[in-house]
VOTOR-241932 format. One line per 5 residues: number of its first residue (from 1); their letters; for each residue x, y, z of N, C-alpha, C. Coordinates in steps of 0.1 Angstrom, whole numbers, plus 5000, padded with zeros to 4 digits. Atoms other than C-alpha are relative to their C-alpha. Example, Ala and Ser with C-alpha at 12.3 -4.5 7.8 and 13.67 -1.06 7.14 Angstrom:
! residues 2
1	AS	5009 4988 5000 5123 4955 5078 5009 5012 5000; 4991 4989 5000 5137 4989 5071 4992 5011 5008
END
This chain:
! residues 448
1	XXXXX	5008 4988 5000 5000 5000 5000 5009 5013 5000; 4993 4987 5000 5013 5035 4991 4998 5008 5013; 5001 4992 4988 5019 5060 5019 4987 5009 4999; 5012 4992 5000 4986 5077 5028 5002 5014 5004; 4999 4987 4994 4997 5106 5049 5011 5009 4994
6	XXXXX	4990 4990 5005 5015 5137 5035 5004 5009 5011; 4996 4990 4990 5027 5168 5053 4988 5005 5009; 5012 4995 4993 4991 5176 5064 4989 4991 4998; 5011 5009 5001 4970 5145 5066 5000 4993 4987; 5002 5007 5013 4956 5126 5037 4993 5009 4991
11	XXXXX	5006 4990 5009 4948 5146 5006 5001 4995 4986; 5000 5004 5015 4939 5142 4969 4987 5005 4994; 5013 4997 5007 4912 5146 4943 4989 4991 5005; 5011 5007 4995 4878 5136 4955 4996 4989 4990; 5005 5011 5008 4866 5102 4942 5012 4993 4992
16	XXXXX	4988 5007 5005 4902 5092 4932 5008 4997 5011; 4992 5005 4989 4924 5071 4954 5011 5010 5004; 5006 5006 4989 4931 5078 4982 4987 5007 5005; 5011 4993 4995 4903 5103 4986 4986 4995 4994; 5012 5006 5004 4874 5079 4980 4991 4998 5013
21	XXXXX	5008 5003 4989 4844 5072 5002 5004 4987 5007; 4996 5013 4995 4856 5036 5006 5012 5001 5009; 4988 4998 4992 4890 5047 5018 4997 5008 5012; 5004 4992 4989 4875 5073 5041 4994 4991 5011; 5006 5010 4991 4854 5045 5057 5011 4992 5007
26	XXXXX	4990 5008 4994 4885 5024 5062 5009 5008 5009; 4992 4991 4991 4905 5053 5076 4993 5003 5013; 5008 4997 4988 4877 5061 5100 5000 4988 5009; 5000 5012 4992 4876 5025 5112 5014 4998 5006; 4986 5002 4995 4914 5024 5115 5003 5010 5012
31	XXXXX	4997 4990 4989 4917 5056 5135 4991 4998 5012; 5009 5003 4989 4887 5046 5156 5006 4989 5009; 4994 5011 4993 4904 5013 5165 5013 5005 5007; 4988 4994 4994 4937 5032 5172 4997 5007 5013; 5003 4993 4988 4921 5054 5197 4991 4992 5010
36	XXXXX	5007 5008 4990 4901 5026 5214 5008 4988 5005; 4991 5011 4996 4931 5004 5221 4999 4997 5015; 5000 5003 4985 4927 5008 5259 4987 4993 5004; 5011 5008 4997 4893 4991 5257 4989 5006 5009; 5010 4993 4991 4874 5017 5278 4987 5002 4991
41	XXXXX	5013 5001 5007 4837 5021 5270 4997 5013 4992; 5004 4987 5005 4833 5059 5263 5011 5006 4992; 4991 4993 5008 4851 5074 5234 4993 5009 4990; 5006 4991 5009 4843 5104 5213 5009 5007 4990; 4992 4993 5010 4855 5122 5182 4992 5012 4994
46	XXXXX	5007 4989 5006 4846 5156 5168 5005 5001 4985; 4997 4998 5015 4845 5162 5130 4995 5013 4995; 5003 4988 5006 4846 5195 5113 5003 4999 4985; 4997 5000 5014 4847 5203 5076 5000 5014 4994; 5002 4987 5007 4850 5232 5051 4988 4999 4991
51	XXXXX	5012 4998 5007 4825 5240 5024 5000 4992 4986; 5000 5008 5012 4835 5215 4996 4988 4991 4999; 5011 5009 5003 4807 5195 4980 5003 4986 5005; 4997 5013 4996 4826 5163 4987 5001 4998 5015; 4999 5001 4986 4827 5171 5024 4988 4992 5006
56	XXXXX	5012 5009 4995 4792 5155 5028 5004 4986 4999; 4997 5014 5002 4805 5123 5014 5010 4995 5010; 4989 5004 4991 4836 5121 5035 4995 5001 5015; 5006 4999 4986 4817 5132 5067 4992 4987 5003; 5008 5012 4997 4793 5103 5063 5009 4987 5000
61	XXXXX	4991 5012 5000 4820 5078 5054 5008 4998 5012; 4992 5000 4987 4842 5087 5083 4992 4997 5012; 5010 5003 4989 4812 5086 5106 4997 4985 5001; 5003 5015 5000 4804 5051 5095 5011 4992 5005; 4988 5007 4995 4839 5039 5100 5003 5001 5014
66	XXXXX	4998 4998 4985 4843 5055 5134 4990 4993 5009; 5010 5006 4991 4810 5044 5148 5000 4984 4999; 4998 5015 5001 4817 5008 5135 5009 4995 5010; 4990 5004 4990 4845 5007 5160 4996 5005 5014; 5005 4996 4987 4824 5021 5189 5003 5015 5004
71	XXXXX	4998 4986 4997 4834 5058 5186 4987 5008 4999; 5011 4991 5000 4807 5084 5194 5005 5012 4992; 4995 4990 5009 4809 5111 5167 4991 5013 5003; 5006 4987 4998 4801 5148 5173 5003 5008 4987; 4999 4994 5013 4795 5166 5140 4999 5016 5001
76	XXXXX	5000 4986 4998 4804 5203 5140 4995 5008 4988; 5003 4993 5012 4796 5212 5104 5012 5009 4995; 4989 4992 5005 4816 5239 5086 5006 5009 5011; 4992 4992 4990 4842 5253 5110 5014 5001 4996; 4986 5000 5003 4878 5264 5107 5008 4989 5006
81	XXXXX	4991 5010 4995 4906 5239 5112 5004 5002 5015; 4996 4998 4986 4918 5256 5145 4988 4998 5009; 5012 5003 4992 4882 5252 5158 5000 4986 5004; 5000 5015 4997 4886 5214 5156 5010 4997 5010; 4990 5002 4990 4918 5216 5175 4996 5004 5014
86	XXXXX	5005 4995 4987 4902 5237 5202 4989 4992 5006; 5011 5008 4995 4870 5217 5205 5003 4986 5003; 4996 5013 4997 4887 5184 5205 5005 5000 5015; 4995 4999 4986 4904 5195 5237 4990 5004 5010; 5010 4995 4991 4876 5214 5253 4988 4991 5002
91	XXXXX	5011 5010 4998 4850 5187 5247 5005 4986 5004; 4994 5012 4994 4874 5161 5261 4999 4988 4990; 5001 5011 5010 4873 5141 5228 5014 4993 4999; 4987 5008 5002 4899 5114 5220 5006 5004 4987; 4995 4997 5013 4902 5126 5185 4992 5011 4993
96	XXXXX	5006 4990 5008 4895 5155 5162 5003 4997 4985; 4998 5003 5014 4890 5152 5124 4995 5013 4993; 5004 4989 5009 4890 5181 5099 5000 4995 4986; 5001 5004 5014 4878 5174 5064 5002 5013 4991; 4997 4988 5007 4895 5200 5042 5013 4997 4992
101	XXXXX	4988 5000 5007 4921 5204 5015 5006 5015 5000; 4994 4987 4998 4929 5239 5028 4999 5009 4988; 5000 4990 5011 4940 5262 5000 4998 4994 4986; 5002 5007 5013 4935 5236 4972 4987 5003 4994; 5012 4998 5007 4908 5238 4946 4989 4991 5005
106	XXXXX	5012 5007 4994 4872 5225 4953 5000 4985 4997; 5000 5014 5004 4878 5192 4935 5009 4991 5009; 4992 5008 4990 4904 5182 4961 4993 5000 5014; 5004 5000 4986 4897 5172 4997 5011 4993 5008; 4990 5006 4991 4917 5160 5027 4994 4997 5013
111	XXXXX	5004 5004 4986 4915 5145 5062 5011 5003 5009; 4989 4997 4990 4935 5159 5091 4995 4995 5013; 5004 5006 4987 4936 5144 5125 5007 5008 5012; 4995 4993 4988 4941 5160 5160 4999 4990 5011; 5001 5008 4988 4949 5141 5192 4992 5006 5011
116	XXXXX	5008 4995 4989 4931 5146 5225 5006 5013 5006; 4994 4987 4996 4955 5175 5233 4998 5011 4991; 5003 4989 5009 4943 5194 5203 5011 5002 4990; 4989 4999 5009 4976 5190 5184 4999 4989 4989; 5000 5010 5010 4980 5172 5151 5008 4988 5003
121	XXXXX	4993 5013 4997 4991 5136 5152 5014 5000 4996; 4986 5002 5004 5027 5126 5151 5002 4991 4988; 4997 5009 5011 5044 5108 5122 4998 4986 5005; 5000 5014 4995 5046 5077 5144 4985 4996 5001; 5014 5004 4999 5008 5077 5151 4994 4998 4986
126	XXXXX	5005 5002 5014 5001 5082 5114 5004 4987 4994; 4995 5013 5005 5023 5053 5105 4992 4988 5006; 5008 5011 4994 5004 5031 5129 4986 4999 4995; 5013 5000 5006 4971 5042 5115 5000 4994 4986; 4999 5006 5014 4983 5034 5080 5001 4985 5000
131	XXXXX	4999 5015 4999 4992 4999 5091 4986 4994 5003; 5013 5005 4997 4957 4995 5105 4991 5000 4988; 5007 4999 5013 4942 5007 5072 5003 4989 4991; 4996 5011 5009 4962 4982 5053 4996 4986 5005; 5003 5013 4995 4956 4953 5076 4985 4998 5003
136	XXXXX	5015 5001 4997 4919 4960 5083 4998 4999 5015; 5003 5001 4985 4902 4962 5117 4987 4993 5001; 5013 5008 4997 4875 4941 5133 4990 5010 5006; 5011 4992 4995 4842 4959 5138 4996 4996 5014; 5005 5003 4987 4828 4962 5173 4987 4992 5000
141	XXXXX	5013 5008 4999 4799 4941 5186 4988 5009 4997; 5012 4992 5004 4764 4953 5175 4996 5009 5011; 5004 4992 4988 4756 4965 5210 5009 5012 5003; 4990 4990 4997 4787 4987 5211 5002 5010 4989; 4998 4991 5011 4783 5006 5178 4998 5014 5006
146	XXXXX	5001 4987 4995 4788 5043 5184 4988 5008 4994; 5011 4991 5004 4763 5072 5180 5006 5012 4993; 4996 4988 5006 4765 5103 5159 4990 5011 5004; 5008 4989 4996 4752 5137 5170 5005 5013 4994; 4996 4987 5005 4752 5172 5155 5002 5010 5011
151	XXXXX	4997 4990 4990 4767 5200 5176 4997 5013 4994; 5004 4987 5007 4750 5233 5167 5008 5012 5004; 4994 4988 4995 4770 5257 5188 5015 5000 4999; 4986 5001 5000 4805 5247 5179 5007 5013 4995; 4994 4988 5006 4812 5278 5158 4999 5012 5010
156	XXXXX	5001 4989 4990 4800 5301 5187 5010 4998 5010; 4989 5002 4990 4824 5284 5211 5013 5005 4995; 4987 4995 5007 4852 5291 5186 5001 5015 5000; 5000 4985 5000 4842 5327 5182 5004 5006 5013; 4997 4995 4987 4843 5333 5219 5015 4997 5004
161	XXXXX	4986 5003 4997 4877 5316 5221 5010 5009 4993; 4991 4991 5008 4892 5337 5193 4999 5014 5006; 5001 4987 4994 4878 5369 5209 5008 5001 5013; 4993 5000 4988 4894 5359 5242 5015 5003 4998; 4986 4997 5003 4928 5363 5225 5002 5015 4998
166	XXXXX	5000 4986 5003 4920 5399 5218 5001 5008 5013; 4998 4993 4987 4931 5425 5244 4987 5005 5006; 5012 4996 4993 4904 5432 5269 4999 5015 5000; 5004 4986 5001 4887 5466 5267 5003 5007 4987; 4997 4995 5013 4900 5471 5232 4989 4997 4990
171	XXXXX	5010 5002 5010 4875 5476 5204 5005 5004 4986; 4996 4997 5014 4877 5479 5166 4992 5011 4994; 5009 4989 5005 4854 5509 5163 5008 5009 4991; 4994 4991 5009 4863 5531 5133 5009 4993 4990; 4991 5007 5008 4883 5504 5116 4992 4993 4989
176	XXXXX	5006 5006 5011 4872 5494 5081 5008 4989 4995; 4993 5012 5003 4882 5459 5073 4994 4992 4988; 5004 5009 5010 4879 5439 5041 5003 4986 5004; 4998 5013 4995 4875 5403 5051 4996 4989 4989; 5002 5010 5011 4879 5376 5024 5001 4986 5007
181	XXXXX	5001 5013 4994 4868 5342 5037 5001 4988 4990; 4997 5011 5010 4876 5322 5005 4988 4991 4997; 5011 5008 5001 4841 5309 5004 5002 4986 5007; 4996 5012 4992 4854 5285 5030 4994 4999 5014; 5005 5004 4987 4850 5273 5065 4997 5011 5010
186	XXXXX	5002 4989 4990 4852 5307 5082 4989 5010 4994; 5008 4991 5007 4825 5323 5060 4989 5006 5010; 5009 4994 4990 4802 5328 5091 5008 5005 5012; 4993 4996 4987 4826 5329 5121 5008 5012 4999; 4990 4989 5001 4851 5354 5108 4992 5014 5000
191	XXXXX	5007 4988 5000 4826 5382 5099 4993 5003 5014; 5007 4998 4987 4807 5376 5132 5010 5005 5010; 4990 4996 4990 4839 5379 5152 5004 5015 4999; 4996 4986 5002 4850 5412 5137 4989 5010 5003; 5012 4991 4998 4815 5427 5138 4998 5001 5015
196	XXXXX	5003 4999 4986 4811 5418 5175 5011 5009 5007; 4990 4992 4994 4844 5436 5182 4999 5015 4995; 5003 4986 5004 4831 5468 5165 5005 5004 4987; 4995 4996 5013 4848 5467 5131 4989 5002 4990; 5008 5000 5012 4831 5478 5099 5005 4990 4990
201	XXXXX	4995 5011 5008 4833 5446 5079 4995 5001 4986; 5004 5001 5015 4833 5444 5041 5003 4986 4996; 4997 5014 5003 4829 5407 5034 5002 4997 4986; 4997 5006 5013 4843 5389 5004 5001 4985 5002; 4998 5015 5000 4841 5352 4996 4992 4994 5012
206	XXXXX	5008 5005 4989 4812 5345 5020 4987 4993 4994; 5012 5006 5007 4788 5327 4995 5004 4986 4995; 4996 5013 5005 4800 5291 4993 4989 4992 4994; 5010 5008 5007 4782 5268 4969 5005 4985 4998; 4995 5014 5001 4803 5236 4973 5011 4999 4989
211	XXXXX	4990 5001 5011 4824 5244 4942 5009 5012 4999; 4993 4988 5002 4838 5279 4947 5010 5003 5011; 4990 4998 4989 4861 5275 4977 5014 5003 4994; 4987 4995 5004 4894 5294 4971 5000 5004 4985; 5001 4997 5015 4882 5302 4935 5000 5015 4998
216	XXXXX	4998 4986 5002 4896 5336 4927 4999 5009 5012; 5001 4993 4988 4896 5346 4963 5008 4993 5011; 4993 5006 4989 4912 5339 4997 5015 5003 4999; 4986 4997 4998 4948 5339 5007 5009 4997 4988; 4993 5004 5012 4960 5323 4975 4997 5009 4988
221	XXXXX	5005 4991 5011 4941 5348 4953 4995 5013 5006; 5004 4988 4992 4941 5381 4972 4996 5012 4991; 5002 4989 5009 4935 5402 4941 4986 5007 5002; 5014 4994 4998 4897 5406 4946 5000 5008 5013; 5000 4993 4988 4902 5416 4982 5008 5013 4999
226	XXXXX	4992 4988 5002 4929 5441 4972 4992 5011 4992; 5009 4991 5007 4905 5457 4947 4990 5006 5009; 5010 4996 4991 4879 5458 4974 5005 5010 5010; 4993 4991 4990 4903 5475 4999 5001 5014 4993; 4999 4987 5006 4910 5502 4974 4987 5007 4996
231	XXXXX	5013 4994 5004 4874 5507 4962 4993 5006 5012; 5007 4995 4988 4861 5511 4998 5009 5009 5009; 4991 4992 4992 4891 5530 5012 5001 4993 5014; 4999 5008 4988 4895 5502 5038 5014 5002 5006; 4987 4998 4993 4923 5504 5064 5009 4987 4999
236	XXXXX	4992 5013 5000 4933 5467 5060 4991 4989 4993; 5007 5012 5005 4924 5435 5043 5005 4987 5006; 4996 5013 4993 4924 5400 5059 4995 4989 4990; 5004 5010 5009 4924 5371 5035 5003 4986 5006; 4998 5013 4994 4919 5336 5049 5000 4989 4988
241	XXXXX	5001 5010 5010 4922 5303 5031 4988 4991 5003; 5012 5008 4999 4896 5275 5027 4996 4995 5013; 5003 5005 4987 4899 5261 5062 5005 5010 5011; 4998 4989 4991 4910 5294 5078 5012 4998 5010; 4988 5001 4991 4943 5282 5093 5012 5008 4995
246	XXXXX	4990 4991 5004 4963 5307 5074 4994 5014 4996; 5005 4987 5003 4961 5344 5066 5010 5008 4992; 4992 4991 5007 4975 5369 5041 4994 5014 5003; 5005 4987 4996 4972 5406 5051 5003 5010 4988; 4999 4989 5010 4967 5436 5028 5000 5013 5006
251	XXXXX	5000 4986 4994 4976 5472 5036 4989 5008 4993; 5011 4991 5005 4954 5502 5028 5001 5003 4985; 4999 4998 5014 4968 5503 4993 4998 4987 4992; 5002 5013 5006 4960 5467 4986 5012 4992 4998; 4987 5007 5002 4996 5456 4988 5001 4988 5010
256	XXXXX	5000 5012 4992 5003 5421 5002 5011 5000 5010; 4990 5002 4989 5021 5415 5035 4999 4985 5004; 5000 5015 4998 5030 5378 5039 5002 4996 5014; 4998 5005 4987 5035 5356 5069 5013 5005 5006; 4987 4996 4994 5071 5366 5073 5000 5014 5006
261	XXXXX	5001 4986 4995 5063 5403 5077 4992 5000 5013; 5008 5001 4988 5036 5395 5102 5008 4994 5012; 4992 5006 4989 5059 5372 5122 5011 5009 5005; 4990 4990 4995 5086 5399 5123 4994 5010 5009; 5007 4990 4992 5061 5424 5136 4997 4994 5014
266	XXXXX	5004 5005 4987 5048 5401 5164 5012 4996 5008; 4988 5004 4993 5083 5387 5173 5006 5013 5007; 4994 4988 4994 5097 5423 5178 4991 5005 5011; 5009 4995 4990 5066 5433 5197 5000 4992 5013; 5000 5009 4988 5065 5403 5220 5014 5000 5007
271	XXXXX	4987 5000 4993 5103 5405 5226 5001 5013 5008; 5000 4987 4993 5099 5442 5236 4993 4999 5013; 5008 5002 4988 5073 5431 5261 5004 4988 5009; 4994 5012 4993 5094 5401 5273 4990 4989 5000; 5009 5011 5002 5067 5377 5260 5004 4990 4990
276	XXXXX	4995 5009 5010 5087 5360 5233 5008 4989 5006; 4993 5010 4993 5096 5327 5249 5013 4995 4992; 4988 5004 5006 5132 5317 5243 5006 5010 4990; 4996 4990 5009 5136 5349 5224 5003 4995 4985; 4998 5006 5013 5131 5329 5192 4987 4999 4993
281	XXXXX	5011 5002 5009 5107 5325 5163 5003 4988 4992; 4999 5012 5008 5101 5292 5146 4993 5002 4987; 5006 4999 5014 5096 5293 5108 5006 4989 4992; 4996 5011 5009 5102 5270 5079 5012 5004 4991; 4989 4998 5010 5130 5267 5053 4995 5010 4989
286	XXXXX	5005 4991 5010 5107 5288 5030 5001 5015 5004; 5000 4986 4996 5109 5320 5051 5012 5007 4995; 4990 4992 5007 5129 5348 5036 5012 5003 5009; 4988 4997 4993 5165 5355 5045 4999 5013 5007; 5002 4987 4994 5154 5390 5053 4994 4999 5014
291	XXXXX	5005 5002 4987 5134 5377 5082 5011 4995 5010; 4989 5004 4991 5164 5359 5096 5009 5011 5004; 4992 4989 4996 5185 5390 5094 4993 5010 5009; 5008 4992 4991 5157 5410 5110 5001 4995 5015; 5000 5006 4986 5157 5386 5140 5014 5002 5006
296	XXXXX	4986 4999 4995 5195 5385 5143 5004 5014 5004; 4997 4986 4997 5198 5423 5142 4995 5004 5014; 5006 4996 4988 5176 5424 5173 5004 4990 5011; 4996 5009 4990 5194 5397 5192 4991 4988 5002; 5009 5011 4999 5167 5372 5185 5004 4989 4990
301	XXXXX	4997 5011 5008 5168 5338 5169 4989 4995 4991; 5009 5006 5009 5151 5322 5139 5003 4985 4999; 4998 5015 5001 5147 5284 5141 4992 4995 4989; 5007 5005 5012 5139 5267 5108 4996 4986 5001; 5004 5014 5001 5120 5235 5102 4996 4997 4986
306	XXXXX	5006 5004 5013 5107 5215 5073 4987 5007 4997; 5013 4993 5004 5077 5229 5054 4988 4992 5006; 5012 5006 4994 5044 5223 5072 4998 5005 5014; 5002 4994 4987 5028 5240 5102 5001 4989 5011; 4999 5011 4990 5028 5206 5120 5015 4999 5005
311	XXXXX	4986 5000 4996 5066 5207 5120 5004 5012 5008; 4998 4988 4992 5066 5243 5132 4995 4998 5014; 5006 5002 4987 5043 5233 5161 5009 4990 5008; 4992 5010 4993 5065 5202 5169 5013 5007 5006; 4988 4994 4995 5096 5224 5172 4997 5010 5011
316	XXXXX	5004 4991 4989 5077 5250 5193 4998 4993 5013; 5003 5008 4988 5066 5223 5217 5013 4995 5006; 4987 5006 4995 5101 5208 5219 5008 5011 5007; 4991 4989 4995 5118 5242 5226 4992 5009 5010; 5007 4991 4991 5090 5258 5246 4998 5014 4995
321	XXXXX	5002 4987 5006 5085 5286 5221 4985 5003 4998; 5015 4997 5001 5052 5304 5217 4996 5008 4987; 5004 4994 5013 5054 5320 5182 5007 4994 4988; 4994 5006 5012 5060 5304 5148 4990 5001 4989; 5009 5000 5011 5046 5300 5114 5007 4999 4987
326	XXXXX	4995 5001 5013 5051 5300 5077 4998 5012 4991; 5001 4988 5009 5056 5326 5050 4986 5000 4993; 5013 5001 5007 5024 5313 5034 4988 5005 5008; 5010 4995 4992 5004 5326 5063 4995 4992 5012; 5002 5008 4987 5002 5298 5089 5007 5007 5011
331	XXXXX	4994 4993 4989 5007 5317 5121 4995 4992 5013; 5003 5007 4988 5009 5297 5154 5004 5008 5012; 4998 4994 4987 5005 5314 5187 4996 4991 5011; 5003 5011 4991 5007 5286 5212 4994 5004 5013; 5007 4995 4988 4995 5308 5241 4985 4999 4998
336	XXXXX	5015 4999 5003 4961 5308 5224 4995 4988 4992; 5005 5010 5009 4959 5279 5199 5010 4989 4998; 4991 5011 5002 4973 5245 5190 5005 4998 4986; 4997 5001 5014 4976 5251 5153 4999 5014 4994; 5002 4987 5007 4977 5279 5127 4986 5005 5000
341	XXXXX	5013 4995 4999 4948 5302 5131 5000 5014 4993; 5000 4988 5008 4942 5328 5104 4992 5012 5006; 5009 4989 4994 4914 5347 5121 5006 5006 5013; 4994 4995 4988 4932 5349 5154 5013 5009 4997; 4988 4992 5004 4964 5362 5137 4995 5013 4994
346	XXXXX	5005 4987 5005 4943 5388 5118 4996 5009 5011; 5004 4991 4989 4929 5400 5151 5012 5006 5007; 4988 4995 4993 4963 5403 5166 5006 5012 4992; 4995 4989 5009 4973 5425 5136 4991 5012 5002; 5009 4988 4998 4942 5447 5141 5003 5006 5014
351	XXXXX	4997 4995 4987 4951 5450 5178 5013 5009 4999; 4988 4992 5001 4986 5462 5168 4998 5013 4993; 5003 4987 5006 4971 5488 5145 4994 5010 5009; 5007 4992 4990 4949 5501 5173 5010 5005 5010; 4991 4997 4990 4977 5500 5198 5011 5010 4996
356	XXXXX	4989 4991 5004 5004 5517 5177 4995 5013 4993; 5004 4988 5008 4982 5541 5157 5006 5001 4986; 4993 5000 5013 5002 5532 5126 4992 4993 4989; 5007 5006 5011 4988 5524 5092 5005 4985 4997; 4996 5014 5003 4988 5488 5080 5012 4999 4991
361	XXXXX	4989 5000 5009 5013 5497 5053 5014 5001 5007; 4988 4999 4992 5039 5506 5079 5003 4987 5008; 4998 5012 4991 5033 5476 5101 5003 4987 4991; 4997 5011 5009 5035 5452 5071 5013 5001 4992; 4987 4999 5006 5069 5464 5061 5011 5001 5011
366	XXXXX	4991 5001 4989 5091 5453 5089 5015 4998 4996; 4987 5002 5005 5121 5443 5068 5000 5000 4985; 4999 5000 5014 5133 5445 5032 5003 4985 4996; 4997 5014 5003 5130 5410 5018 5011 4998 4989; 4990 5003 5010 5158 5394 4999 4992 4994 4988
371	XXXXX	5008 5005 5011 5146 5387 4963 4999 4985 5000; 5003 5014 4998 5130 5353 4963 4991 4996 4988; 5008 5005 5011 5115 5332 4934 4997 4986 5003; 5005 5014 4998 5094 5301 4936 4993 4996 4987; 5007 5005 5012 5084 5280 4906 4997 4985 5003
376	XXXXX	5005 5014 4998 5065 5247 4905 5000 4992 4987; 5001 5009 5012 5067 5217 4881 4992 4989 5004; 5009 5011 4997 5039 5192 4881 5005 4987 4994; 4996 5013 5005 5047 5155 4877 4989 4990 5002; 5010 5011 4999 5027 5123 4873 5003 4991 5012
381	XXXXX	4998 5009 4989 5022 5098 4901 5010 4989 4995; 4990 5010 5003 5051 5073 4901 5013 5005 4994; 4988 4995 5005 5076 5096 4885 5009 5005 5011; 4990 4995 4990 5108 5105 4904 5009 5010 4993; 4994 4990 5008 5118 5138 4888 5013 5005 5005
386	XXXXX	4987 4995 4995 5147 5146 4911 5011 4990 5000; 4990 5011 4999 5166 5114 4906 5009 4999 4988; 4992 5002 5012 5180 5119 4871 5014 5008 5001; 4986 4994 5000 5217 5129 4865 4999 5014 4996; 5001 4986 5005 5206 5160 4845 4995 5009 5011
391	XXXXX	5006 4992 4989 5185 5173 4874 5010 5002 5011; 4990 4999 4989 5211 5166 4900 5011 5009 4996; 4990 4991 5004 5237 5184 4879 4995 5014 5000; 5006 4987 5000 5214 5214 4874 4999 5006 5014; 5001 4995 4986 5208 5216 4912 5014 5003 5005
396	XXXXX	4987 4998 4995 5245 5213 4920 5006 5013 4994; 4995 4988 5006 5254 5241 4895 4992 5013 5006; 5007 4989 4995 5226 5264 4908 5004 5003 5015; 4996 4998 4986 5237 5258 4944 5014 5007 5000; 4986 4994 5001 5273 5268 4934 4998 5015 4996
401	XXXXX	5002 4987 5005 5260 5299 4916 4995 5009 5011; 5006 4992 4990 5240 5311 4946 5007 4999 5014; 4994 5002 4987 5264 5301 4973 5004 5012 5008; 4996 4988 4994 5276 5336 4980 4988 5010 5002; 5010 4991 4997 5248 5354 4997 4986 4996 4996
406	XXXXX	5013 5005 5003 5219 5332 4987 4998 4986 5003; 5002 5014 4997 5204 5298 4988 4990 4994 4990; 5009 5007 5008 5185 5272 4968 4993 4989 5008; 5008 5010 4993 5157 5250 4981 4992 4992 4990; 5008 5009 5009 5143 5220 4961 4992 4990 5009
411	XXXXX	5007 5010 4993 5115 5199 4975 4987 4996 4993; 5014 5004 5005 5084 5179 4966 4990 5005 5010; 5012 4996 4992 5051 5193 4978 4995 4988 5008; 5007 5011 4992 5035 5172 5006 4985 4999 4998; 5015 5000 5002 5000 5181 4994 4996 4999 4985
416	XXXXX	5003 5001 5014 5002 5181 4956 5012 4994 4992; 4989 5006 5007 5023 5163 4929 5008 5011 4993; 4993 4988 5005 5046 5193 4925 5015 4999 5005; 4986 4997 4996 5084 5199 4926 5001 5015 5002; 4999 4985 4997 5089 5233 4942 5015 5004 4999
421	XXXXX	4986 4995 5002 5121 5252 4931 5000 5014 5005; 5000 4986 4994 5128 5282 4953 5015 5004 5002; 4986 4995 4998 5159 5304 4954 4999 5015 5006; 4998 4986 4995 5170 5337 4971 5014 5005 4997; 4986 4994 5002 5198 5360 4962 4998 5015 4998
426	XXXXX	5000 4986 5002 5205 5397 4962 5000 5004 4985; 4999 4998 5014 5212 5395 4925 4988 4992 4994; 5012 5006 5005 5177 5389 4911 5002 4993 4987; 4998 5006 5013 5189 5381 4876 5007 4986 5001; 4993 5013 4998 5213 5354 4888 4991 4990 5006
431	XXXXX	5009 5008 4994 5186 5340 4910 4990 4994 4990; 5010 5004 5010 5161 5338 4881 5006 4989 4991; 4994 5010 5009 5186 5320 4859 5002 4987 5006; 4998 5012 4993 5194 5295 4885 4987 4992 5002; 5013 5007 4999 5157 5287 4891 4996 4994 4987
436	XXXXX	5004 5004 5013 5150 5285 4854 5007 4988 4995; 4991 5011 5004 5179 5261 4848 4995 4987 5007; 5005 5012 4992 5166 5237 4875 4986 4996 4995; 5014 5003 5004 5130 5240 4864 5000 4993 4986; 4999 5006 5013 5139 5232 4828 5005 4986 5000
441	XXXXX	4994 5014 4999 5159 5201 4838 4989 4991 5006; 5010 5008 4995 5130 5189 4859 4989 4998 4990; 5010 5002 5010 5105 5195 4831 5004 4990 4990; 4995 5011 5009 5126 5174 4808 4999 4987 5006; 5001 5013 4993 5127 5147 4834 4986 4994 5001
446	XXX	5013 5005 4998 5090 5145 4837 4992 4998 4987; 5006 5002 5013 5082 5145 4800 4998 4986 4997; 5002 5014 5003 5066 5113 4788 5009 4995 4989
END
């Protein structure tokens, strides 16, 4: 059996292996058996989802698999991924499940798992679950089959938790905010939260139909929100992705501020208040060299991990750090949440605008980024595009060319069949040539 789990759960195109109803049922049974190994009678799991049409299919299939092993299932409906982490812990569940493919198109879907502590499962746990899927599990006795129940107030519990991370007595009165929910999981909770705190909310991407999640909107397509910011004279734009665990911010001119700029802002602020644990920020290998220099200049450290917010969280837990994230907009503030939370991060930025009295354009330009270029090459299942001599030679040459003052990063995506080629260098022309040479070599390697 091929490996099921990638960098963020199981993911793929709906109705194509591994994202089929049959496989979801088997995964549900396997994970149910995994969490019932102690043999105790009462076990529960919470399941959330985003707004993809296939979410109904996977919700039902997972519920069938889980209840067949005696798990009681609590169905939250459409809620952000961080809400599942929060409610798994607060509802004393053994397991949390989020059905979402995050920023991917509507035809994709995925399944993410959270342990009873609200954190994503370890690689070891995922490997054991994969073994159970492959080997099959024995269903429970008829009298021990689990029950399923819909929880109607899950999103309200999440809204209150997010608001509790916002400074007491502070309000957002007078702040005009464009809020792009990507037609995804936060289409209700995000506007409600900002409105309750006093902001004038201009919503975008709040009309999901099962097919339009992330379509021309959200954190991966902020152009519509940028136009809306300029058209309405808004002070700031907040763009979430399909499951609202990441955020991209827009200033009053509609210009993008990525996760690196936001993390620099928060790290400097928290360090000044002696709140930045370990005087360190945890980010991935994708974060800009400019962020690293920003931290070093202030006597702070940047700790890098592999790509994926789960690896950021693992390093934060190991080192006792409380701030981390990814350039793509996953922001993890472990004092408040167990995973990336785009809405919570957006609120922290609004709080800093209120506190400082500075415009979003100033706050979103904490450092001058080193020129960075990322290009993707798609490949077919079964291909090994990085193993050919030509590709290896192109990579070695590019690394040599960029060695003085830059870097090259080549990796396979953990969520899509893509090779990602990223480089940084002060000499933008040299950087572009290096990336193009590697990309062309990989493209030749994947040609039929």
